[in-house]
C-alpha positions in Angstrom: 50.5 -6.3 23.2 52.9 -3.5 24.1 56.6 -3.6 25.0 58.4 -1.0 27.1 62.2 -0.8 27.8 63.6 0.7 31.0 65.1 4.0 29.8 68.1 3.5 32.1 68.8 -0.2 31.4 68.5 -1.8 28.0 68.3 -5.3 29.6 65.1 -4.5 31.5 62.0 -4.9 29.4 58.3 -5.0 30.2 55.4 -6.7 28.3 51.9 -5.4 28.7 49.0 -7.8 28.3 46.4 -9.3 30.7 49.2 -8.8 33.3 52.6 -7.1 33.2 55.7 -9.2 32.9 59.3 -8.1 33.3 62.7 -9.4 32.0 65.9 -8.2 33.5 68.3 -10.3 31.3 67.5 -8.9 27.9 64.5 -11.1 27.3 66.0 -14.5 28.1 63.5 -15.0 30.9 60.3 -13.3 32.0 58.2 -13.2 35.2 55.1 -11.4 36.3 55.9 -8.0 37.7 56.2 -8.1 41.5 57.3 -11.8 41.5 60.9 -12.7 42.3 62.7 -11.1 39.3 64.7 -13.3 37.0 68.3 -12.1 36.7 70.2 -9.9 39.1 68.0 -7.4 41.0 68.7 -3.7 40.8 68.6 -1.3 43.7 67.1 -1.9 47.0 65.6 -5.2 47.9 61.8 -5.4 47.7 59.8 -5.3 51.0 59.8 -8.5 53.0 57.1 -11.0 52.3 54.0 -10.2 54.3 55.0 -6.6 54.9 52.2 -4.1 54.6 52.0 -2.1 51.4 52.9 1.6 51.5 50.1 4.0 52.5 47.6 4.2 49.6 48.6 1.0 48.0 46.2 -1.8 47.4 46.8 -5.1 49.1 47.7 -7.8 46.6 45.0 -10.4 46.0 45.3 -13.9 47.4 47.5 -16.2 45.3 49.2 -13.3 43.4 52.6 -11.8 43.6 53.1 -8.5 45.3 52.8 -6.7 42.0 49.8 -8.8 40.9 47.4 -5.9 41.8 48.8 -3.8 38.9 45.4 -4.5 37.3 44.2 -6.3 34.2 44.2 -5.7 30.4 47.2 -3.4 30.4 48.0 -1.3 27.4 50.0 1.8 28.5 53.2 2.3 30.6 55.5 5.1 31.4 58.8 4.8 33.3 60.4 7.8 34.8 63.9 8.2 33.2 65.2 9.9 36.3 63.8 7.4 38.7 62.8 4.1 37.0 61.2 2.9 40.2 58.4 5.4 39.5 56.1 3.7 37.0 52.6 4.5 35.6 50.5 1.7 34.0 47.2 2.3 32.2 44.7 -0.5 31.9 41.0 -1.1 31.5 40.4 -0.3 35.1 42.0 3.1 35.0 45.7 3.8 35.7 48.0 2.9 38.6 51.2 4.2 40.1 54.2 2.3 41.6 57.0 4.0 43.5 59.0 0.8 44.1 59.6 -0.7 40.7 56.3 -2.5 40.4 56.3 -4.3 43.8 53.2 -2.4 45.0 50.6 -0.3 43.1 47.9 2.2 44.0 45.0 3.0 41.8 44.7 6.7 41.0 41.3 8.0 41.9 40.1 9.4 38.6 36.7 8.6 36.9 38.2 6.8 33.9 35.8 3.8 33.7 33.9 2.6 30.6 30.2 1.8 31.2 29.1 -0.8 28.7 25.3 -0.6 29.2 22.7 1.2 31.3 19.2 0.3 32.5 16.8 1.8 35.0 13.8 0.7 37.2 10.5 2.3 37.9 10.9 2.7 41.6 10.8 6.1 43.5 13.5 7.2 43.6 14.5 5.2 40.6 17.8 3.3 40.3 20.1 3.2 37.3 22.3 0.2 36.5 25.5 0.0 34.6 28.1 -2.7 33.7 31.6 -1.2 34.1 34.6 -2.6 32.4 37.0 -4.4 34.7 35.0 -3.4 37.8 31.6 -5.3 37.6 28.1 -4.0 37.7 26.8 -1.2 39.9 23.5 0.6 40.6 22.5 3.8 42.4 19.3 5.6 43.4 18.7 8.9 41.5 16.8 11.3 43.6 15.4 14.1 41.4 13.0 15.5 44.1 15.1 18.7 44.2 15.2 19.0 40.4 17.2 17.6 37.6 19.8 20.4 37.5 21.1 20.0 41.0 22.1 16.3 41.1 25.1 15.6 43.3 27.6 12.8 43.2 26.1 9.7 44.9 27.4 6.4 46.2 27.1 3.4 44.0 26.6 -0.2 45.2 27.4 -3.5 43.5 24.8 -5.2 41.4 24.5 -8.6 39.7 25.9 -9.2 36.2 29.6 -8.6 36.2 31.5 -6.3 33.9 29.9 -7.4 30.7 26.1 -7.5 30.9 22.8 -6.1 29.9 20.3 -5.4 32.7 16.6 -5.6 32.5 14.3 -4.7 35.4 10.7 -5.7 35.8 8.8 -2.4 35.4 6.2 -3.6 38.0 8.6 -4.8 40.6 12.1 -3.2 40.9 13.3 -6.1 43.0 13.3 -8.5 40.0 16.4 -8.1 37.8 17.7 -10.0 34.8 21.4 -9.9 33.9 24.4 -11.7 32.5 24.0 -14.9 30.5 21.5 -15.5 32.1 20.5 -14.8 35.8 17.3 -13.7 37.5 17.9 -11.9 40.8 15.0 -11.6 43.3 15.7 -9.1 45.9 14.0 -9.5 49.3 14.1 -6.1 51.0 13.6 -6.1 54.8 10.6 -4.0 55.7 8.7 -4.8 52.5 10.2 -2.2 50.2 13.4 -0.5 49.2 12.3 3.0 50.0 14.6 6.0 50.7 17.2 7.5 48.5 21.0 7.4 48.5 21.5 3.7 47.8 21.3 2.2 51.3 22.5 -1.3 52.1 19.2 -3.2 51.8 19.1 -5.6 48.9 22.7 -4.9 47.9 24.3 -7.4 45.5 28.0 -8.0 45.2 29.7 -7.0 41.9 33.4 -7.1 41.2 35.1 -4.8 43.8 31.8 -4.1 45.6 30.6 -4.8 49.1 29.1 -8.1 50.0 25.3 -8.4 50.0 23.7 -6.7 53.0 20.2 -8.1 52.5 18.6 -11.3 51.3 18.5 -12.0 47.6 18.1 -15.1 45.5 20.0 -15.5 42.2 18.6 -18.1 39.8 20.4 -19.3 36.7 17.7 -19.3 34.0 19.8 -19.8 30.8 18.1 -21.9 28.2 19.4 -25.5 27.9 20.2 -27.4 24.8 19.7 -31.0 24.0 22.6 -33.5 23.8 24.4 -33.3 20.5 23.2 -29.8 19.6 25.6 -27.0 18.9 26.5 -25.1 22.1 24.9 -21.7 22.6 26.9 -18.8 21.3 26.4 -15.6 23.2 27.7 -12.0 23.0 29.4 -10.8 26.2 26.5 -8.2 26.2 23.9 -10.9 25.3 20.6 -9.1 24.7 17.8 -9.5 27.3 14.4 -7.9 26.4 11.3 -7.8 28.5 8.0 -7.7 26.6 6.3 -4.3 27.0 3.0 -6.1 27.1 3.9 -8.7 29.8 7.1 -8.3 31.8 6.9 -12.0 32.7 7.8 -12.6 29.0 11.6 -12.5 28.5 13.4 -12.7 25.2 17.1 -13.8 25.1 19.5 -13.8 22.1 22.2 -16.3 21.2 22.6 -17.6 17.7 18.9 -18.3 18.2 16.0 -16.2 19.6 14.5 -17.6 22.8 11.3 -16.6 24.7 10.1 -17.5 28.2 6.6 -16.6 29.4 7.3 -17.5 33.0 10.3 -15.3 33.9 12.9 -17.8 32.6 11.6 -20.9 34.3 10.9 -22.5 30.9 12.0 -21.5 27.4 10.9 -21.9 23.8 13.3 -21.6 20.9 11.5 -19.4 18.3 14.1 -19.6 15.5 16.9 -21.5 14.0 20.3 -19.9 13.7 19.6 -16.3 12.6 23.2 -15.6 11.6 25.0 -16.6 8.5 26.8 -19.3 10.6 29.9 -19.2 8.4 32.3 -21.8 9.8 35.3 -19.9 8.4 34.3 -16.8 10.5 33.7 -18.5 13.8 35.9 -17.1 16.6 36.3 -13.9 14.6 34.4 -10.6 14.8 31.5 -10.5 14.1 30.6 -13.5 16.2 27.5 -14.3 14.2 25.0 -13.8 17.0 21.7 -12.1 17.8 22.7 -8.9 19.6 19.5 -6.7 19.5 15.8 -7.6 20.1 12.7 -5.3 20.1 9.0 -6.2 20.5 6.6 -3.5 19.4 5.0 -1.6 22.2 2.0 -1.0 19.9 1.4 -4.6 18.9 2.0 -7.7 21.0 4.0 -10.3 19.1 5.5 -8.0 16.5 9.2 -8.9 17.1 12.4 -7.7 15.5 15.9 -9.1 15.8 19.3 -8.1 14.4 22.7 -9.9 14.3 26.2 -8.7 14.4 26.9 -10.1 10.9 24.1 -8.0 9.4 20.9 -10.0 9.3 17.6 -8.4 10.2 14.4 -10.4 10.9 10.8 -9.7 11.9 7.8 -11.7 13.0 4.3 -10.3 13.0 2.6 -13.4 14.4 4.0 -13.8 17.9 7.1 -15.7 16.8 5.5 -18.4 14.7 7.3 -17.3 11.5 10.2 -14.9 10.9 10.9 -13.2 7.6 14.3 -11.7 6.7 14.4 -8.0 6.1 18.2 -7.7 5.4 17.7 -7.0 1.7 15.7 -3.8 2.5 18.8 -2.2 4.1 21.2 -0.4 1.8 24.1 -2.3 3.2 24.7 -5.7 4.9 26.4 -4.6 8.1 26.4 -5.1 11.8 22.9 -4.3 13.3 23.8 -2.2 16.3 20.2 -1.8 17.4 16.7 -2.3 16.2 13.9 -0.3 17.8 10.2 -0.9 17.2 8.3 2.5 17.5 6.2 3.2 20.6 4.2 5.8 18.5 3.4 3.9 15.3 2.9 0.2 14.8 4.5 0.1 11.3 7.5 2.1 12.2 10.9 0.6 13.1 14.4 2.1 13.4 17.7 0.4 12.7 21.2 1.6 13.5 24.2 0.0 11.9 27.9 0.2 12.6 30.8 -0.6 10.4 33.7 -0.2 12.9 35.2 -3.6 12.1 34.9 -3.0 8.4 36.8 0.3 8.6 33.5 1.9 7.6 32.8 5.0 9.8 29.8 6.4 7.9 26.7 7.2 10.1 24.0 4.7 9.3 20.6 5.1 10.9 17.4 4.1 9.1 13.6 4.4 9.5 10.9 2.2 8.0 7.2 3.0 8.1 6.1 -0.3 6.5 7.2 -2.9 9.0 10.7 -3.1 7.5 9.8 -3.7 3.9 11.6 -0.5 2.9 14.0 1.8 4.8 15.3 5.4 4.3 18.3 7.0 5.9 17.6 9.6 8.6 21.3 10.2 9.3 21.0 13.7 8.0 23.9 15.8 9.1 25.2 13.3 11.7 29.0 13.4 11.8 31.0 10.4 10.8 31.2 7.6 13.4 29.6 4.2 13.8 26.1 4.6 15.2 25.7 2.5 18.3 22.2 3.4 19.5 19.0 5.1 18.4 16.0 5.9 20.7 12.6 7.5 20.4 11.5 10.3 22.7 8.7 8.9 24.9 6.3 11.8 24.0 7.2 13.4 20.7 7.7 11.0 17.7 9.7 13.6 15.8 12.3 13.7 18.6 15.0 11.0 18.3 18.3 10.4 20.0 21.4 8.7 18.5 24.8 7.9 19.8 28.0 7.1 18.0 31.6 6.7 19.1 32.0 10.4 19.6 28.9 11.7 21.3 25.1 11.8 21.6 22.8 13.7 19.3 19.2 14.8 19.1 16.8 15.6 16.3 13.5 17.4 16.6 12.3 16.9 13.1 12.6 13.1 12.5 16.2 13.1 11.4 16.4 15.9 8.9 18.8 17.8 11.2 20.7 16.6 14.2 22.3 18.6 17.0 24.7 17.7 19.8 22.7 16.8 22.9 23.4 18.9 26.0 25.8 21.8 26.5 28.2 20.0 28.8 27.9 16.3 27.9 31.4 15.0 27.1 
């Protein structure tokens, strides 16, 4: 949605969107950058078709113009006023430079990616997973055998799921992975196990921009189906996938409904009706009126909580037979960023809310000790900013972690006082 005008030629204008388009005749005609330019060309002719790109430039993708590899979701651009052939474009994948007026581009090697979600497995060494905007999903083995303070940069390999996904890994078998909307990946590792550190090629899965699979794997689509005539499933790009802490073969999945499978996604049961407000006037808008967070109590099997992006909170204490709404117990009806059933106390549950899309930047994090009947704020001295996540410490129930748009915070006294986590965490 941005427009840039060449500082040396008022008739040359660029529009930034999914791609970059250029007009050289004052806006009468436009074409994608790198394609044959409408209007009279300026300066030297572009390289001949099929000519190799300059050293360091990325080859254009099949079917695109020579400038098609500028990248996607563009929202920043700078043109050198002394040499307008030198251009810098910023997009969701980082930023790229052209020395020839946009015919060829090279991506600048800076770590400027956005990781949407993270997960981990229980292997040794353990792997972490992340979905990375405009790049796809990746994973890497984290070897802490030499200590946690001496970690070095390590190679990452592609993983299933794409750029927008949650990942959930079977805690008993790191070769069983759930991702996307909705796929189960079964890795088959030659030699009977993954083993070793450093992220070797065995069992590699291809994500966007990643290497092709180097070992056998099987991807199975396990998305719940709907009957003819029913409303289509509505799903967040980061649709929630939750494995039961009591039985990892049990998978929960959130759309406008809550689904459960007890056989790793082979068959599904719909536990609820539409849990959102399902306001027809709001469809297609934000919030999307979907289930976006699920938590089953580690202390009690079948104690299940769900939250929606339009502010509805539900709980079931009888293994999904009946759900009761808890929204009225919260001080404000607002996007439920996350709900977390306590691993230390059966009756305790935490809720974080965010009001980003309502221009409400107050920190909202709450605790209930009566199964959600009542809540109290534990935001304490947290600075302003929508709260995106809250987590319990695995050992000490008084230690909690919270994250907002500006950082990660820790409390050691149950939320009375919060401090910034880590001395060098950005």
